[in-house]
N, C-alpha and C positions, 0 to 999 in steps of 0.2 A: 033382335041382335043389338047389343049395347054399342053406343058410339065410342070412338076412340077418345082418349083424354089428352089434354094439354097441361103438362105439369110445370109448376114454377118453383124453383129452389133459389135461395140466396137472400139478399137483403132487400131494402125498400125499393131498389131499382127493378125488382121482380115482384113487387107487392103493392096493392092499392092501400095505402096506410090510413086513409080517411074516407068514411062513407060519403061525405059531401062531394068528393071528387071522383068517386068510384066509377061513375058513368064515363069519365074521360080517359080512364086508364087504358094504356096501350094494349095490355093483355086481353081486354075484352074484345078489342078489334081483331086481334090475332085469332082468338078462339072462334070468333064469329066467322071469319074468312075461312078458317080450316074446318069449320063445322064440328068442332070437338068440345068436349066438356072440360071446363076449367077446374083445375085442382091446385089449390094453393098450399105449398109446403114451405113457402118463404115467409119471412117476417122482417119488419122494419128493425134496423139495428143489428141484424144477425151477424155473428162472427163466422169465420170460415169453419170453425169446429161445429157450429150449429148446422151449417150447410151440409157438411159431409155426413153428419149424424142423420139428418133427414133423408139424404140420398140413400144411405146405407139401409135404413129401416123401410124404405119404399122401393128399393131397387127391383125386388121380385114382383112387385105389383105393376110395374111399367110394362105394357104389352106391345107387341109388334103393331106398327101403325100409329102409335102414340107420338106426341111431340114433347120434348123436354127443353126448358129454358133454365140456364144456370147463370147467376151473376156472382162473380167472385168479389167479395168486399175487400176493403183495405186491410192491411195486417193489424191495424191498431184497434182491434177489438178482441176481447177475451171472453172466456166461457166459464161460467160458474154454476154448478148445480142445475144444468139444463137450460140456463138462460144466458144471454149475451150482455156484455157491458161495453160501452164505447169510451175510449179515452184518447187523449191527444198525443199521438206520435211518441208514445213511451213516457209521457209526463202525466202526473196524477192531478193536474189542475182541473181537468174536466171529465171526471168519471161520471158517466150519465147512464141511467136507466131506472128512474124512480118508479116506473110501472111495475117492475119485478122485484126491486130490492128496497129494503128500508134504509133510512138515513144512516143508521148504525152500520149496516152491512156495507154501504157505499164508503163510509169512513174507513172501515177495515180494508177495503179494496184500495183506497188511496194510499194507505200505509204500505200495502203490499207493493204497489207500483213504485213507490218512492224508495223502498228499502230492499226488496227482494227480486224485483222484476228486471230481466235483462233482455233488451230488444233483440240482440244478436241471436240469443238462443231461441227466442220466440219465432224469429224469421226462418230459422231452420225448420221448425215445426210447421209454420205456414207453408213453406216451400214443399215439404213432404205431402201435406194435405192436398194442395192444388195439383201436384204431380200425380197423386193417387187418383184424383178425380179425372184429370185429363188423360192419363196414360193407362189407367186400368178400368175405371167405371164407364167412362164414355165409350171406349172401344167395345166393351161388352154390350152396351145398349145399342150401338150402331149395328153390331153383328146380329142382334136380335131383331133388327128391322125398325128401330126407333130413330126418329129424326131428332138430333140434338143441336141446340144453339147455345153458345156460351160466350160470355164477355166479361170484362172487368168493369165494375160499377164506378169506382171512385178514382182509382189510379192504377197504372200498370206497375206492379211491384218490381223492383230492381233485384230480382232473384232468379233462380234457374227454373223458369216456367215459360210457357208459350207466350212469346212476346208479340206475336202477329195479331192477336185478338183486339177487337175494338174496345175502347174505353168509353162508357156511356157518358160520363161527366164531360170529357173532352169533346165528344160528339155534340152534346147540347151546347157547349160554349161556342164551338166553331159555327154551328148552324144558326144559333141565335144571333151571332155577330153578322152573318150574311143577311139575315132577315130584318135586322134592326131591332131585335128584341133585347131585353135586359136578361142576360143568362142567369144572374143571381135570382131574379124573380121566378124564373121557370124552375130552377133547381130546388128552390126552397118549398115548392109545392109538395104535398105528401108523397107523390110518386115521381117527382123530379123531371117530368117531361111537360109540365105546364098545363094550362087550360085556357080557354079563349080570352079571359080578361087580362092575362099577362103574356100571351103568346103560347100557342098550343103546338108542340112538336110530337105529340103522341102518334099521329098517323104516319108521319115521316119515319119515326123510329120503327113502327110496326112494319112499314113497307120493306125495310131492310130484310126482314125475316120471312115475309110471305110472298114476295115477288121474285 
């Protein structure tokens, strides 16, 4: 009999983005405690479109007894040709993702954000996507006997979505302050919850979900 799986969807708050720090990643602790197999469908820099796409294509494969983690990223990420690009709050000064796009493609995107992009319209789409996940997909999974944990990774969007969820970045900042750690050092690690050299909050974050 195969063991149940622990699925991760979303951005880098649900993904170990660097092999060097993979052993510290909070998701490893969670899956070990649960005794489940880790399944990564998350990716660093993921947009909300990327997340719902991965959820949709894997929804039927998630079985009763599985666990699902979903991190909702900030609205300021867009989706092109199956890949995500990060930009700064509606401005094209910092269009980033050289891993997936050429310099020429990134230049085209910068022009798009400067001349054709409208944040207000995009926030409507962002709201609909998060509502779809929270109000349609998650209830289906729960009804199937799946345990679902979800949170906002970077900020709590000021739109019509569930405002009661925890924000991972705020949680790190608050707990780091209590412990005398430098939050920026923890957050800039590949998985945003630190490692012993800068202050490790991985286990505390994991304990939220498994205790």
